[in-house]
N, C-alpha and C positions, 0 to 999 in steps of 0.2 A: 096763705102761703102757697104759691103755685109750685107744683112738683115738676121739675124738668126731666123729661125723658130723652136720653141721648140715643139717637138711632145709630146703630152700628151696622155698617154695610159689610156683608160677608164677602170677603175676597175670594175670587176663583182660584182654584189650585193651579199652579204653573203646569203647562203642558209638558208631559214627559218627553225627554229627548229621545228621538228614534235612534236605534243603533245604526252605526255607519256600515254600509255594505262593503264587501271585499273589493269590488271594482273601484269604488270611490277611494278606498284606502290606498289601493295600488296607484291610482292616478295621482293622488296627492303626494305619495312618496316619489313617484317618477318626476313630478314637477319640481319637488324639493331637490332631488338629485341633479336634475338638469341645471337648476339655478346655482348649485354648488360648483358646477364645472366652469372652467375658464373658457374664454372664447377660443384660445389656441387648441385646447383639448377637443372642443366640438368640431373645429375645422379638420383636425387630424382624423377624427372618427368618420366624418363625412367623406374625406378622401379615401379612407380604407374601404368604406362601403361602395364607393364608385369603382374602385379597383376590383373588388369581389364581383360586382355586377358585370363588369367588362369581361372578366375571366369566364363567368357563366355563359355569357353570350357567345364567346369564341368557342368554348367547348361544345355548345349546342350546335354551332355551325359546322364544326369539324367532325363530330362524332354522331350527330343526330341524323335521322333519315332524311335524305334529300328528296323532297316532293316536288321540286321544280321541274317543269317540262324540259325534256332533253333539248340541247342546242342542236339545231339541224346541222348536218355535216356539209361544210362548205365545199368539200371535195366530191360531191355527188357526181356520178358519171354522166357525161354529156354524150349521148348517142349520135352516131352519124345518120345519114339518111338512107343507109343501106340495110336491107332486111334479108336475113338468111332464114329460110323456112324449111322445116322438116316434115316430110310426108311419111307416115308409118301406118302399120296395121292397127287392128282393133285393140291390141294390148297396149298401145301407146308407148310410153317410156318406162314401163314397169321394170323394176330392178331385176337384174340378171339377164335381161334380153339384150340383143345387139343394139336396139334402139336406145336403151339407157346409156350405153357407152357412147353412142353417136351424139346424143343430147349433151352429155358432159363435154365432149370435144367441141361442140358448138358453143357452149358457155365459155370454155377456155379461149376460143377464138374471139368471142365477144369482149372478153377482158382486155385483149391486146388491140383489137381493131375498133372497138366501140360500136360494132355493128349490132343491130337489134336482132334477136333470135326468137322464134316461136315455132310451135309444132301443131300439126293437124293429124288426127288419127282417122283412118277409114273405118266407118261403122257399117254393120250389116254384112252382106256377102263380100268375101275376100276375093275379089276378082278384078281384072284389069278394067272391065266395063264399069264396075262400081267405084274404082279408084280414080278413074279419069275425071269425073266432075270435081272431085276434091283438088286434083292437080290444076284443072282449069281455073278454079277459084284463086289459087295461089298466083298463077301466071297473069290473071287479069287484075290482081291486086298489086301490092308493092314489093313482092318478092323478087329480088334481083339475083339471089343465090338459092337454088332449090336442092335440098338434100333428100334422097329417097332411100328407104331401107325396107326390105320385104319384097317378095317376088312380084306381086301385082304392081306395087308402087314403083319398083325399079323398071318394070316393063313399060309402063305408060310414060315415065320420065324419059327413058331412052328414045321412045317414039316421038316425043314432043321436042326434044333438044334441037334437032335440025331446023325446026320452024321458029325457034326463039333464040336467034343468034346472040342477042344482047343479054340473055340470062345464062348464068353459069350453073351447071348441074353437077352434083356430086352423087354418084351412084355407089351404093354400098353393097358389096357382095355379088355384083353382076354387071353386065353391060360392057361397052367398049369405050375407050378413051377417044376424044375428038377435040375439035377446036374449042368448044365450050363445055366439054364433058371431062370430068375426072372420075376415075374408078378407084375405090378404096376397098381392099380386101378385108374380110372379117378376121379376127384373131386377137392376139394379145396387144398389139399396137393400134387397135382400132380407134381409140379415143384420140391419141396423138396424131394419127394420120388424118382423121376428119378435121381436127383443128388446123393442121397445116394446109389442107386443101381449101378450107374456107378463108384462111388468112391470105393465101395467094389470090383467091378470087376477089376479095374485098380490096386488097392493095392495088390490084389492076384497075379497079373502078374508082379509086380515090384520086 
């Protein structure tokens, strides 16, 4: 009699289920919650989010820092072709000097007449001989109105005036009036007097 041996195959133990992570549980819960919502509720929520986003953008535009480049001023001044030039001593247009008040008056006149204004200070020896080349440079350039302040500067300007009949001279603190020469006295009204003298000269050339 043959003995039968039954072979029993040992089954492998079932793999243990890994614990579910927090992110997975949150994702599954979120999906379940979204499925439970009605289409109308989802549309209302989306609309509310869009409104909030629009409010955020508007607030950022109104109250945030504006880093855009400035818009150029379309009212930029257009200058005429008339130049008024100031000849002064080595101190230039230092505050507190008569030349500073003269320069302010020239700027006031420029605002009204749109004439260009500039200045040149005589460096080195403060004498008529040293000031003359500076004045000659102005007369050979585009200066149609010459303003002189300071002893040597007024002296050479008064000397040159009769030779340059088409150029108007404004002498501050000295000299004598003439066809193309205006004399402005120093004092409290210096700025306004210089502005008026230049305005008259520019208007006559316009």
